[in-house]
C-alpha positions in Angstrom: -4.7 66.4 -121.3 -4.7 63.0 -123.0 -1.4 61.0 -122.9 -0.3 57.9 -124.7 2.1 55.6 -122.8 4.2 53.1 -124.8 6.6 50.5 -123.5 8.2 47.9 -125.8 11.4 47.4 -123.8 10.8 43.7 -123.2 8.9 41.0 -125.0 5.7 42.6 -123.5 3.8 45.4 -125.0 2.4 47.9 -122.5 0.3 50.7 -124.0 -2.0 52.9 -122.1 -4.1 56.0 -122.5 -4.3 58.5 -119.6 -6.3 61.6 -119.0 -4.7 64.2 -116.7 -2.3 61.4 -115.8 -5.0 59.0 -114.6 -5.3 55.7 -116.5 -8.3 55.3 -118.8 -7.4 52.0 -120.3 -4.3 49.9 -121.1 -3.1 46.7 -122.7 -0.3 44.5 -121.4 0.4 41.7 -123.9 3.2 39.2 -124.1 4.7 38.6 -127.5 7.5 36.3 -128.6 8.9 37.6 -131.9 5.9 39.4 -133.3 6.0 42.7 -131.3 6.9 44.8 -134.4 4.1 43.2 -136.4 1.3 43.9 -134.0 2.3 46.9 -131.9 0.7 49.5 -134.2 -2.5 47.6 -134.5 -2.7 47.2 -130.7 -2.3 50.9 -130.3 -5.0 51.6 -132.8 -7.4 49.2 -131.2 -6.8 50.8 -127.8 -7.5 54.3 -129.2 -10.6 53.0 -131.1 -12.0 51.4 -127.9 -11.9 54.9 -126.3 -13.3 56.6 -129.4 -10.1 58.5 -129.8 -8.2 59.4 -132.9 -4.4 59.8 -133.0 -4.7 63.6 -133.1 -6.7 63.5 -129.9 -3.5 62.6 -128.1 -1.7 65.6 -126.6 1.6 63.9 -125.7 3.5 60.7 -125.8 5.5 59.0 -123.0 7.8 56.4 -124.4 10.0 53.9 -122.4 13.5 54.2 -124.0 15.4 51.7 -122.0 17.3 49.9 -120.9 15.9 46.7 -122.3 15.6 44.6 -125.4 17.7 46.1 -128.3 15.0 45.3 -130.8 12.1 46.1 -128.6 13.5 49.5 -127.7 14.0 50.4 -131.4 10.4 49.5 -132.1 8.9 51.7 -129.4 11.2 54.7 -130.0 10.5 54.6 -133.7 6.7 54.5 -133.2 6.8 57.3 -130.6 9.1 59.5 -132.7 7.0 59.0 -135.9 3.8 59.7 -134.0 5.2 62.8 -132.2 6.8 64.3 -135.3 3.9 63.5 -137.7 1.2 65.0 -135.4 3.4 67.7 -133.7 3.0 66.2 -130.2 5.3 66.6 -127.2 7.4 63.5 -126.5 8.7 62.4 -123.0 11.1 59.6 -122.1 10.6 57.1 -119.4 13.1 54.7 -117.8 12.1 51.0 -118.0 13.7 50.5 -114.6 11.7 53.3 -113.0 8.5 52.0 -114.6 9.1 48.6 -113.0 10.0 50.1 -109.7 6.8 52.1 -109.6 4.8 48.8 -109.6 6.0 48.1 -106.1 4.4 49.9 -103.2 5.3 48.0 -100.0 9.1 47.8 -99.8 11.8 50.0 -98.3 14.0 49.4 -101.3 13.0 48.4 -104.8 15.5 46.9 -107.2 14.2 46.5 -110.8 16.2 44.0 -112.9 16.8 43.3 -116.6 18.8 40.2 -117.4 22.0 41.3 -119.4 23.4 37.7 -119.5 26.8 36.5 -118.5 26.0 37.1 -114.8 25.2 40.8 -115.4 22.0 42.8 -115.0 20.7 46.3 -115.8 19.4 47.7 -112.6 19.0 50.6 -110.2 17.9 51.0 -106.6 15.0 53.2 -105.4 13.7 53.8 -101.9 10.0 53.5 -101.0 9.4 57.1 -102.3 11.1 56.2 -105.6 14.1 58.4 -104.9 17.3 57.1 -106.6 19.6 55.3 -104.2 21.8 53.8 -107.0 21.7 55.2 -110.5 21.0 52.9 -113.5 23.9 50.6 -114.1 25.1 47.6 -116.0 26.5 45.6 -113.1 27.5 42.1 -112.1 25.1 40.2 -109.9 27.9 39.8 -107.3 28.4 43.6 -107.1 24.7 44.2 -106.9 24.2 41.7 -104.1 27.0 43.5 -102.2 25.3 46.8 -102.6 21.8 45.5 -101.7 23.1 43.7 -98.6 24.5 46.9 -97.2 21.0 48.4 -97.1 18.8 48.1 -94.0 15.1 47.4 -94.6 12.9 45.3 -96.8 14.0 44.8 -100.3 12.0 43.7 -103.4 13.4 42.7 -106.8 11.1 43.2 -109.7 11.5 41.9 -113.3 9.5 41.0 -116.4 10.9 37.4 -116.2 12.6 35.2 -113.7 16.3 35.8 -113.4 18.7 33.2 -112.0 19.9 34.0 -108.5 17.1 36.4 -107.6 13.7 36.0 -106.0 11.8 38.4 -108.2 8.3 39.7 -108.2 7.0 39.5 -111.8 6.3 43.0 -113.1 2.7 44.1 -113.4 2.4 47.7 -114.6 0.8 50.3 -112.4 0.5 53.3 -114.6 -1.4 55.3 -112.1 1.4 55.0 -109.6 4.0 55.6 -112.3 2.5 58.9 -113.4 2.0 59.9 -109.8 5.8 59.9 -109.2 7.1 60.4 -112.8 9.0 63.6 -113.4 8.3 64.8 -116.9 11.4 64.6 -119.1 10.6 66.1 -122.4 13.0 65.2 -125.3 13.9 66.5 -128.7 12.0 64.3 -131.2 14.9 64.1 -133.7 17.6 63.2 -131.1 15.5 60.8 -129.1 17.2 57.4 -129.0 17.1 54.2 -127.0 19.1 54.1 -123.7 20.9 50.8 -123.9 23.3 51.4 -121.0 25.9 49.4 -122.8 27.1 48.7 -126.3 26.0 45.6 -128.2 28.3 42.7 -128.4 29.0 43.5 -132.0 29.9 47.1 -131.1 32.2 45.9 -128.3 34.0 43.5 -130.7 34.4 46.2 -133.3 36.0 48.6 -130.8 38.6 46.0 -130.0 40.1 46.3 -133.4 
C-alpha cells in the first residue's frame, strides 16, 4: 500500500511517500510566499525520484489544520483534486497531532501554532499520544494554567519560535506519526480545512 502524505499547514511544505506506513522518502522545505507556486512540482519530483506515477499512489493523507489559512487551502485543494481525479481514498490528519508525534521523550507534549494577539492553537497529548486536552484556540495565559497543573516533563513544539514559550522546532517524524495515527477517512467532496476559528473578516462580518 503506497501512501502520499501532504502538509501545507505552515510556511513549510512536508510531502512524503510511505509504503505500508513506513517512510520511503520525504521533502521538508521552507517557503515564504511561493508555496502554491512550487508545491505540485515538489510532489512530482518526489514521485519521480521513486519511479512512481500518480496512479501508483493508493491513498492520500492530508493535514487539514489548524494552521495557515492560505496554506491549508493549498494542501486541501491538491489532495481533493488528486483523490477525486484518480479515485483514491483520502484521510485527514491534524497538524497538531503531526507536530506532537515528532516528540518521543516527554510525559506531555504541547504542539503550538501562533494565532496572534496572545492566543495559540494547541492541544495536549501524553507520551502515548492520547489526548489530554482537545484542540483549542486558547489564550497563552489559560494554556499555561492548564499545563502547570500537569505533573511530569512537558515539551512545547512548533514550526517557529513563539513569544513566551521555550519551543522545540518541529522536525517531522512520519514513521512515528503513522505508527500512532488513527485513519480518519473523509468524503472527498466535503473535506475542508479545520481552522478552529473564524477569520478576522468573518468575525467582523458576524458583528453586523
